[in-house]
C-alpha positions, 0 to 999 in steps of 0.5 A: 127347943123354943128358946134354941130357936129364938136364940138361933134366930137372933144370933142370925140377925146379929150375923146379918147386921154386923155382915152388912156393915162389914160389906158397907165398910169393906166397899169400894168406896167405904161407907165409914169413910164417907161419914167421916167426911173423907171421901174415896173415889171408886173407879168403874171397875172397882164397883163392878169387882166388888158386886160381882165379888158379893154376888158370889159370895151370897150365891155360895151362901144360898148354895150352902142353905139349899144344901142344908135344907135338902139334907134336913128334909131328907132327914126328916123324911126318913124319920116319917118313914121310921114313925110309920113303920114303929106305928105299924109295928106297934098296931100289930103288936096290939093286935096280937096282944088283944087276940091273946087276951080273947082267947 
């Protein structure tokens, strides 16, 4: 499980770096063009539209992450209740079993 978690973390990091580079290359004044020396001017409206799109995308991803976390938390709480029920049943079975041995 540790290896899977570590692999997931590395994959998430690579995805974040790649998405950051994609955002830089597709922005209103593309980053790669500025590096290569070709300057592209973006208007104010281009910048506003770009940042609105970026914020909308990040908000949607955040909402999806919150929903996934809620789903995981509910699932974990369900397992906690199930484990508590199994512990109770096991304790009752042990009590019944030890009561039969004493007779």
